[in-house]
C-alpha positions as CSV (number, residue, x, y, z in Angstrom):
1,M,68.3,23.1,74.9
2,D,68.5,19.6,76.0
3,P,67.7,19.0,79.9
4,G,71.1,18.2,80.9
5,F,72.8,20.8,79.3
6,E,73.3,22.4,82.6
7,D,74.8,19.6,84.2
8,N,76.3,18.8,81.5
9,L,78.4,22.2,81.4
10,K,78.9,22.1,84.9
11,H,80.7,18.7,84.9
12,T,82.5,19.8,81.7
13,V,83.9,23.3,83.4
14,S,85.1,21.3,86.7
15,R,86.9,18.3,84.4
16,F,88.6,21.4,82.3
17,N,89.3,23.2,85.7
18,E,91.4,20.1,86.7
19,F,93.0,19.6,83.5
20,A,94.3,23.6,83.5
21,R,95.1,23.4,87.4
22,T,97.0,19.6,86.9
23,G,98.8,20.8,83.4
24,Q,97.4,17.8,81.9
25,D,94.6,17.9,79.2
26,K,93.0,14.3,79.4
27,D,90.7,15.1,76.9
28,F,92.3,16.6,74.2
29,G,96.2,16.6,75.4
30,R,96.1,20.4,74.7
31,G,100.1,21.9,75.4
32,D,101.5,18.2,74.7
33,Y,103.1,19.4,71.5
34,N,105.1,22.0,70.7
35,Y,103.1,23.1,68.3
36,D,100.2,23.9,70.6
37,R,102.5,26.0,72.8
38,E,104.0,27.8,69.6
39,W,100.6,29.6,69.5
40,T,101.0,30.7,73.2
41,T,104.6,32.2,73.1
42,F,103.4,35.3,74.9
43,P,100.9,34.2,77.6
44,P,98.6,37.0,78.9
45,T,99.7,39.2,81.5
46,V,96.3,40.2,83.6
47,P,97.2,42.2,86.7
48,G,97.3,40.1,89.0
49,V,97.1,36.6,87.9
50,E,99.4,34.3,88.2
51,W,100.7,32.7,84.8
52,P,100.8,30.0,84.5
53,P,98.8,28.6,87.1
54,A,100.3,27.7,90.7
55,G,101.1,23.9,90.2
56,S,100.2,23.8,86.5
57,L,103.0,23.3,83.9
58,N,100.5,24.0,80.8
59,Y,100.1,27.6,80.2
60,T,97.7,27.0,77.5
61,M,95.1,26.2,79.9
62,Y,93.7,28.3,82.5
63,P,91.0,27.3,85.0
64,L,88.0,29.3,84.7
65,S,86.7,31.5,87.5
66,D,83.3,30.7,89.7
67,Q,82.0,33.8,88.7
68,G,80.8,35.1,85.6
69,P,79.4,37.3,83.6
70,Y,79.9,34.3,80.9
71,Y,78.4,34.3,77.3
72,A,77.8,31.7,74.8
73,I,76.9,30.7,71.6
74,I,75.6,28.0,69.9
75,L,78.9,26.7,67.5
76,G,78.3,23.9,64.7
77,A,80.7,22.4,62.5
78,G,81.7,23.7,59.4
79,T,84.9,24.1,56.7
80,L,87.3,26.2,57.2
81,D,89.0,28.9,55.2
82,T,88.2,32.2,53.0
83,N,89.9,32.9,50.2
84,G,88.3,36.3,50.0
85,G,84.7,37.8,49.8
86,P,83.1,41.3,51.0
87,V,85.5,43.5,52.2
88,I,84.1,45.0,55.6
89,N,84.9,48.2,58.0
90,K,86.0,48.4,61.7
91,Y,82.3,48.4,62.0
92,A,81.8,45.1,60.4
93,Q,80.0,46.8,57.4
94,V,80.2,45.7,54.5
95,L,81.9,48.3,51.8
96,N,81.2,48.5,48.2
97,V,83.6,48.7,45.3
98,Y,84.2,52.0,46.2
99,D,85.0,51.1,50.0
100,Q,81.8,52.8,51.1
101,P,79.6,51.2,53.9
102,I,76.7,49.3,51.9
103,A,73.7,50.5,54.5
104,G,72.2,48.1,56.8
105,L,74.9,44.9,55.2
106,Y,77.3,43.5,57.5
107,G,79.6,40.6,57.8
108,A,82.0,38.2,60.0
109,G,83.5,35.2,59.8
110,N,84.6,33.1,56.8
111,C,82.4,34.9,54.5
112,V,84.3,38.2,54.2
113,A,87.4,39.0,53.3
114,S,89.7,37.8,56.3
115,P,90.6,41.2,59.0
116,V,93.7,39.6,59.8
117,A,94.9,39.9,56.1
118,R,97.1,36.8,54.6
119,A,98.0,35.6,58.7
120,Y,96.8,32.3,60.1
121,W,97.4,31.7,63.6
122,G,96.7,28.2,64.1
123,G,93.5,26.2,64.5
124,G,90.7,27.9,65.8
125,S,92.1,31.8,65.0
126,T,89.7,32.8,62.9
127,L,86.6,32.4,65.8
128,G,88.0,35.3,67.8
129,P,88.0,37.7,64.7
130,A,84.3,36.0,63.8
131,M,83.4,36.7,67.4
132,T,84.5,40.3,67.6
133,F,83.3,41.5,64.5
134,G,79.8,39.8,65.1
135,Y,79.9,41.5,68.1
136,L,80.8,45.0,66.4
137,A,78.2,44.5,63.6
138,G,75.5,44.0,66.4
139,L,76.8,46.6,68.5
140,H,76.8,49.0,65.4
141,A,73.6,48.2,64.1
142,S,71.8,48.7,67.7
143,M,73.5,52.2,67.4
144,G,70.9,52.9,65.1
145,A,73.4,53.7,62.4
146,E,71.8,56.0,59.5
147,K,70.1,53.8,56.8
148,E,70.8,55.2,53.5
149,V,69.8,53.5,50.0
């Protein structure tokens, strides 16, 4: 990691939180366009959490909490789209032509057939399923699933 990563992260979170509180994203313009708001037609409902946040007219953003736990990944640029690929099950196991899991083989992200079928929820919407099925794959593999040959 870059030596300034921790300080830069704190600054970035602080800046984002200010944008979320004021409702104006000065860096990326989140929520400025109807298109942005179209994908958040159903704002989250979390008990005890006011939505949109007090003083914010931008319900596409919400201030990050000062307390974790937080998790992070290093995410690099790449190409978008998948028109097919190996089919996976609910554990992210790659299935063979008989719809049976291939022992020890997992898949997630744009390298597998989309878990959301033909839906496309907008920019960045492939990231959630990719992270979710990556997590499920790791969880399943760590449980010592029986290896079949």
